[in-house]
C-alpha positions as CSV (number, residue, x, y, z in Angstrom):
1,X,12.8,33.9,1.7
2,X,13.6,32.8,-1.8
3,X,11.1,30.0,-2.4
4,X,10.1,30.0,-6.0
5,X,7.4,27.4,-6.0
6,X,7.1,23.8,-7.0
7,X,9.2,22.9,-10.0
8,X,7.4,20.6,-12.4
9,X,9.1,17.7,-14.1
10,X,9.4,17.7,-17.9
11,X,5.9,17.6,-19.2
12,X,4.5,15.6,-22.1
13,X,1.4,17.1,-23.8
14,X,-1.6,15.1,-24.8
15,X,-5.4,15.0,-25.1
16,X,-7.6,13.4,-22.4
17,X,-9.5,10.4,-23.7
18,X,-11.2,9.5,-20.4
19,X,-10.6,9.4,-16.7
20,X,-11.9,6.3,-14.9
21,X,-11.7,4.1,-11.8
22,X,-10.5,7.3,-9.9
23,X,-6.8,6.5,-10.4
24,X,-6.6,6.1,-14.1
25,X,-6.7,8.3,-17.2
26,X,-6.2,7.4,-20.9
27,X,-4.4,10.1,-22.8
28,X,-3.6,10.4,-26.5
29,X,-0.1,11.7,-27.0
30,X,0.8,13.9,-30.0
31,X,2.3,10.8,-31.7
32,X,-1.2,9.3,-31.7
33,X,-0.3,6.7,-29.1
34,X,-2.7,6.2,-26.3
35,X,-1.2,5.7,-22.8
36,X,-2.7,5.1,-19.4
37,X,-1.6,7.6,-16.8
38,X,-1.9,7.6,-13.0
39,X,-4.4,10.2,-11.9
40,X,-3.2,11.5,-8.5
41,X,-6.5,13.2,-7.8
42,X,-9.0,10.7,-6.4
43,X,-11.8,13.1,-5.9
44,X,-14.7,13.6,-8.3
45,X,-12.7,16.2,-10.3
46,X,-16.0,17.9,-11.3
47,X,-15.3,20.2,-14.2
48,X,-11.8,18.9,-14.6
49,X,-12.0,15.7,-16.5
50,X,-13.8,16.5,-19.8
51,X,-12.6,14.3,-22.7
52,X,-10.8,16.2,-25.4
53,X,-9.1,18.6,-23.0
54,X,-5.4,19.3,-23.3
55,X,-3.4,17.7,-20.5
56,X,0.2,17.3,-19.5
57,X,1.9,14.2,-18.1
58,X,5.2,13.5,-16.4
59,X,7.1,10.2,-17.1
60,X,8.9,8.1,-14.6
61,X,11.6,5.5,-15.3
62,X,11.1,3.8,-12.0
63,X,10.8,0.0,-12.9
64,X,8.7,-0.6,-9.8
65,X,5.8,1.6,-11.0
66,X,2.9,0.0,-12.7
67,X,2.2,3.1,-14.7
68,X,5.0,5.2,-16.2
69,X,3.0,8.4,-16.6
70,X,1.4,10.7,-14.1
71,X,-1.2,13.3,-15.0
72,X,0.2,16.7,-13.7
73,X,-1.8,19.5,-15.4
74,X,-4.7,20.2,-17.6
75,X,-5.3,23.3,-19.7
76,X,-8.5,25.1,-20.5
77,X,-8.9,28.5,-22.1
78,X,-9.0,30.4,-18.8
79,X,-6.2,28.6,-16.9
80,X,-4.0,25.7,-16.2
81,X,-5.3,23.4,-13.5
82,X,-3.0,21.4,-11.2
83,X,-4.1,17.8,-11.0
84,X,-1.4,16.4,-8.7
85,X,-2.8,16.4,-5.1
86,X,0.7,15.9,-3.7
87,X,1.6,19.4,-4.6
88,X,-0.6,21.5,-2.2
89,X,0.9,20.4,1.1
90,X,4.5,20.9,-0.1
91,X,3.7,24.2,-1.8
92,X,1.9,25.6,1.3
93,X,4.6,24.3,3.7
94,X,7.5,25.8,1.8
95,X,5.6,29.1,1.1
96,X,5.0,29.5,4.9
97,X,8.7,28.7,5.6
98,X,9.7,31.2,3.0
99,X,7.6,33.9,4.7
100,X,5.1,34.2,1.8
101,X,1.9,33.8,3.9
102,X,1.6,36.9,6.2
103,X,-1.3,35.4,8.1
104,X,1.0,32.5,9.1
105,X,4.2,34.4,9.9
106,X,6.1,34.4,13.2
107,X,6.7,30.7,13.5
108,X,10.2,29.2,13.5
109,X,9.3,25.5,12.9
110,X,7.0,23.8,10.4
111,X,6.4,20.1,10.9
112,X,4.4,18.1,8.3
113,X,2.0,15.2,9.0
114,X,1.4,15.7,12.7
115,X,-0.6,13.1,14.7
116,X,-3.1,15.1,16.9
117,X,-5.2,12.2,18.2
118,X,-5.4,8.4,17.9
119,X,-7.1,8.4,14.5
120,X,-6.2,11.9,13.1
121,X,-3.3,13.6,11.5
122,X,-3.2,17.2,10.3
123,X,-1.0,18.5,7.6
124,X,1.2,21.1,9.3
125,X,2.2,22.1,12.8
126,X,3.7,25.6,13.1
127,X,5.4,26.6,16.4
128,X,7.8,29.2,17.8
129,X,10.1,29.7,20.7
130,X,7.3,31.1,22.9
131,X,5.5,27.7,22.7
132,X,2.7,28.9,20.5
133,X,1.3,26.3,18.2
134,X,-0.8,26.6,15.0
135,X,-2.3,23.5,13.3
136,X,-3.0,23.8,9.6
137,X,-5.0,21.5,7.4
138,X,-4.4,22.0,3.7
139,X,-7.2,21.3,1.2
140,X,-6.7,21.0,-2.6
141,X,-9.4,22.9,-4.5
142,X,-9.9,22.5,-8.3
143,X,-13.6,23.3,-8.7
144,X,-14.2,26.8,-10.0
145,X,-17.6,27.9,-11.3
146,X,-18.3,31.5,-12.5
147,X,-15.1,32.7,-10.9
148,X,-15.9,31.2,-7.4
149,X,-13.7,28.4,-6.1
150,X,-15.7,25.8,-4.2
151,X,-14.8,22.9,-1.9
152,X,-15.5,20.0,-1.7
153,X,-16.3,18.6,-5.2
154,X,-17.8,15.5,-3.6
155,X,-19.0,14.5,-0.1
156,X,-16.0,14.3,2.3
157,X,-16.5,12.6,5.6
158,X,-12.7,12.8,6.1
159,X,-12.8,16.5,5.5
160,X,-15.5,16.9,8.2
161,X,-13.3,14.9,10.6
162,X,-10.4,17.4,10.0
163,X,-12.7,20.4,10.7
164,X,-13.9,18.8,14.0
165,X,-10.3,18.1,15.0
166,X,-9.3,21.8,14.4
167,X,-12.3,22.9,16.5
168,X,-11.2,20.6,19.3
169,X,-7.6,22.0,19.2
170,X,-8.9,25.6,19.2
171,X,-11.0,24.8,22.3
172,X,-7.7,23.9,24.0
173,X,-6.2,27.3,23.3
174,X,-4.3,26.3,20.1
175,X,-4.6,28.1,16.8
176,X,-6.3,26.2,14.0
177,X,-6.4,27.0,10.3
178,X,-8.0,25.4,7.3
179,X,-6.0,26.4,4.2
180,X,-7.8,26.0,0.8
181,X,-5.2,26.0,-2.0
182,X,-6.8,26.7,-5.4
183,X,-4.7,24.9,-8.0
184,X,-5.8,27.2,-10.8
185,X,-5.7,31.0,-11.7
186,X,-9.3,32.0,-12.5
187,X,-10.9,32.3,-9.0
188,X,-11.9,35.6,-7.6
189,X,-13.6,34.3,-4.4
190,X,-14.0,31.1,-2.4
191,X,-17.0,29.6,-0.7
192,X,-17.9,26.1,0.5
193,X,-19.9,23.9,-1.9
194,X,-23.0,23.5,0.3
195,X,-25.0,22.1,-2.6
196,X,-22.5,19.2,-2.9
197,X,-21.8,18.5,0.7
198,X,-24.3,20.4,3.0
199,X,-22.9,18.8,6.1
200,X,-19.3,20.0,5.4
201,X,-20.5,23.5,4.7
202,X,-22.5,23.6,7.9
203,X,-19.6,22.3,9.9
204,X,-17.2,24.8,8.3
205,X,-19.5,27.6,9.5
206,X,-19.7,26.1,13.0
207,X,-15.9,25.7,13.4
208,X,-15.2,29.2,12.2
209,X,-17.7,30.6,14.8
210,X,-15.7,28.5,17.3
211,X,-12.4,30.2,16.3
212,X,-11.0,28.1,13.5
213,X,-9.6,30.4,10.7
214,X,-10.1,30.0,7.0
215,X,-7.5,31.0,4.4
216,X,-7.8,30.6,0.7
217,X,-5.0,31.3,-1.8
218,X,-4.8,30.7,-5.6
219,X,-1.8,29.7,-7.5
220,X,0.2,30.9,-10.5
221,X,1.4,28.2,-12.8
222,X,2.9,27.5,-16.2
223,X,4.5,24.5,-17.7
224,X,7.6,24.9,-15.5
225,X,6.4,25.5,-12.0
226,X,3.4,26.1,-9.6
227,X,3.7,29.0,-7.3
228,X,1.6,30.5,-4.5
229,X,-0.5,33.3,-5.9
230,X,-2.6,35.7,-3.9
231,X,-5.1,35.6,-1.0
232,X,-8.7,35.0,-2.2
233,X,-11.6,36.4,-0.2
234,X,-13.7,33.8,1.6
235,X,-17.5,33.8,2.0
236,X,-19.2,31.2,4.1
237,X,-22.8,32.0,3.2
């Protein structure tokens, strides 16, 4: 117990000018200077890259980095949105270790980045002294429309591969979980984005029928930290 979430670095406010080439974002700082920041979310970021939006950057003094700034958060009237896709895996892992996820309690070991087949890794392996194993794949979700969190925000062949791998492990008697972490605070439900990636939505329904579990949680965040929030109801229709 005692885990209090992911502590954010010191944040620098600015205004998004544009996001481009997946990895880059131009941001106007309050001084009027325009800097290019690393965008750590390489997805489509549908609904999360509107020019003129208030954003927050961290700054690195690592001389080996090409870009000194990293885009961490954005702010819209309803919520902050976490942009850094390196946060979800760590946040979920430490929250499970801290006993904050009741559905994933009872395990004494949590290992990250576990190779499960020749070409596949899953995010977490939970295990206990009885030899029970639970494989967890964490997905970052930032798309929310009319209060409904949706995943994916672009076609994801890699995501389909992870679902199929969880289904394979469940068929061998293991426990398999897909954990959608919603990096914002304005979702009241979760459902797959079948209009964006029909194949992913169909496969998600298939693997759930085969015994793979779906968990969705939102987050609570401010300019200091990002914490696990509450469990969000999931609808697969």
